[in-house]
N, C-alpha and C positions, 0 to 999 in steps of 0.2 A: 394715587397720583399726587405729586406735590403741587400745592396751590401756587399760582404766580404771585410774587410780592406786589404790594400795592404801589400804584404810581405816585400817590400822594400819602403823606403821613399826617396823622392827627397831632394835636398839641401833646397829648399824652404819649403817643409813640415817639415823638421827638424828645420829650423829657426822658423817656426810658433809654433811648439811643444815646443821649449825651450824659445820662446819669446825673441829671439836675432836677430841681422841682419845676412843676409846670409854670409857676409864677416867673421863673427865670426865662422861659421860652417866650412868654408874652412880652417881657422887658426887651429881649433881644430883637423880637419882631418890631416892636414899637420904635426901637432905635435904628432900625434898618440894618442890623448887623447879621441877620440870618436870612437866607433865601426863603421867600414865602409868597403866597398869594392869598387872596381873600374871596370867598364865594358865599353869597348870602350872609355876610357878616361872620363867617367861620374861617379861622386861619387854617390854611393847608400848606404843606411843605413838600415840594417836588423831591421825591426820594433820590433820584440820580444826581440832581444838582446839589442836594444837601450832602450826600456822601462825598462828592468831589470837593465841596467846601471844607469838610472835615479833613480830608486828605491833604489839602493844599494850604490850609490856614493853621499855622503853628499855634495861634492863640485861640483857636476854636475850642469851646468847652468840650471835653471828652476826647480831644485829640490825643492819639497815642504818643506817649513820651518815649524816649529811647529806652528800650527794654534791655535788662541785663542778659548776658549770653548764658542763660540757665534753662534747663529742661526740668519742668515741675511735674507734679502729679504722682501717679501710681508707679511703683517699682516694677520693672520688667528686666529679667536677667539678660535677655538678648539685646534689648535696647541699651542697657548700661554698658555692655561689652562693645557694641557697635559704635557708640559715641566715643569711646576711648580709642578703639582700634582704627577708626576712620580718620583720626587726626583732626576732628572737628574743632577741638578746643572748647567745646561746650561743657559747662559744669552741670551738676545735677542736684536737685533738692526733692527727693521722693518722700512724700508723707501722705499718700492717699489720693484717690481720684478727685474727691470733692474739694479737698484742701488745695490741690493743684489748680482747679478751676477758679477758686476764689483768688488765689495768688495771680493767676494769669489775668483775671479781670482787673487786678490792680497793677497790671503791667510789670510784674516782678519776674517775668521770664518770657522767652520767645515761643515756648511750646509746653503742652501739658499732656501727659499720658493718662488714659482713663479706660475703665471697663465697667460701665454702669449698666446693669440689666434693666430693661424696659419691658412693657407688655408685649411689644412686637420688635424684638431685636436688642441692639446695644447702642447706647450713647447718643444717637442722632437726634432724637426728640428733645432730650435735655439741652443739647447744644443749639438746636434750632430755636428753642424758646428763649434761651439766655443770650445768644449771640446773633440773633437774626439779622440785624442791620450792621454788624461789625465786620471789618475786613479780615476774616479768619477762614481757614479751611480745616475740615475734619477729614483725616485720611486714615485708612486701615494700616495697622502695623502688622498684626499677626492674629491668627486664631490659636488659642492656647488650651491645652488639656488641664482642667482643674478637677481636683478630687481630694481624697483623704490621704494624707501622709502619715505613715505609721512606722514603728521600729522594724528593723530587719526581721523577717520571719513572721511578721504580723501576729505577735503573741496573743493579742486580745481577739483575734479572728474577726476583725471588723470588715464587713463587706458592703455596708450601705450606711447612709446617714443615721437611721434610727439606732444603729449599734453604738453611736456615740453617747447615748444617754448614760449619765453617771460617770463619764470619762472626763479626764482633764484635757480639754480641747483649747488650743491656742486661740486667743481672741485678738482681733485687730482693732485699730482705732475706728471710731464711729464713722469717719469720712472715707474709709477704705472701701473700694469696690468689692473686694473679697468678703468683707463683713456684711455689706448690703446684700450680696447674693446669698450668703449663708443664711441670713435671717429670712430672706424671701423663701428659700427652699424649705426651711424648717416650718415656716408659717403655712406654706401650701400643703405640707404633710401633716399639719395639726400638731406639731411637736414644739416643745420649748427649747430654745437655744441653750446649749450647755453653758454653765457659768463656772467660774473658779479657776480656769486655766490662766497661764501667763499671757501678758499682752505683748505682741510683736508689732514693730513699726513697718516691716517690709517682708517680702517673700523669703529672704535669706534667714532673717531672725525667726520666722515661723518654723522653718525646717530645723534650724539649730535647736529650738526648744524641744523638739522630738528627739533629736540626736543626743542631747545631754540629759534626757530623762525627766525634764521639768514638765513635760506634757506627754499625754498618751497618744495624741493625734493632732494634726493641723489640717485645716482646709486650705490647701495650697496647690502649687503647680507641679506637674510631672517633672519639669526641668529642675526644680529645686530638690525634689526627692532624689533624682538621679545624681545630682551634684554631690549629695552627702551620703549616697549609697543606702538610702532608705526605701522601704516598700511604698507602693502607691496603688490606691484603689480609685480608678477613674469615675467621675460623676457626670461631668458635662464639658462642653467646649464653650469658651467665651471669646468675644472679639475685643482685642486691645487696640485702641485707636490713638492717634496723636492729633491734638488740636494745635494748629500752628498759626501764628500771626502772618498774614499773607506777605507783608513787606519783608519779614525776616526769612521767609521761605526762599527768596531769591538771593540772599546774601551768602557769602562764601562758607561760613561755618555750617549752616544747615545743608547747603548744597554738597558739602563734603560727605555728610551722612547719607544723603540721597544717592550720590554716586557709589558709595561703599555698599549699599544694599544690592547693587547689581554685580558685585564681585563674587568669584568662586569661594573666597574665604567666608563671606557672609552666609552663603548657602550651606557650606560645610558646617559652620558653627550651629546654624539653626537645626540641622539634622543631628548633630552630636549632642546638643543639649537635650533633645527629646521633648515631645509634646507640643511641637510647633508646626503650624501650616502657614507658609509665607507666600503662597502663590498669588495672593491678592494684595501684596504689600504696596502701599502708597495709592491704592484705589480711593478716590474721593467719595465721601458719603454725605458731605454737606459743604456748601459754599456760602458764607455770610456776605452781607452787604449787597 
């Protein structure tokens, strides 16, 4: 069961929320510039009032600036296609789940895609810790089949992760969700992560490295394997989510994407790409603020 958010924030929680030093919070309170109360000499900040203050005061520290119309984070073939076909006008900058969260935190985009494995599920605890008091929402995009992409005919007879020992396996950047998952799975199996393969920045590049022979295998998506007519050994399903700035959710560009996910064209493409389950699309998994 998710704990109820606190009615009052401490000075440290306020500093984390506004991304300033605690000394700045004391200064703002002393100047009467931030909603607060004092109990037994301790500063307390009413959570709901503070959030409203942030939303309505353009000069409040930590107030969200106008965000570029960009979707950040991890690459997903279905999302990339839907952003274009929906007429959303949203641009993309895909360079890994954690990179996307850092850029989103700096207001460099309106949304970020991620698939970060956790002890119990995907993405939510990471977002809850980092964006607990922020006006954001984490929604499900799709469940994706992830596994081992190999050349046609699977000449090395790879059937499981241990078979990758000694092979040239595509590596992803350190902040990519796929790399984090691969390292976790190898660690749980007591195996060393293969080294020496080429580095790919997204799912497409990973599959292309197998296609052109520069790698023996890649830990990638079923959809990417199908796109390039490569063989695929399934390993697991992962949940790919979107973290969206709540204000931008209601604007026309993102709403164009939302509407498009309800169309027959979207359902048809999810099926033809392969390896997707989209029955829970846009289900909320976390609401910040």
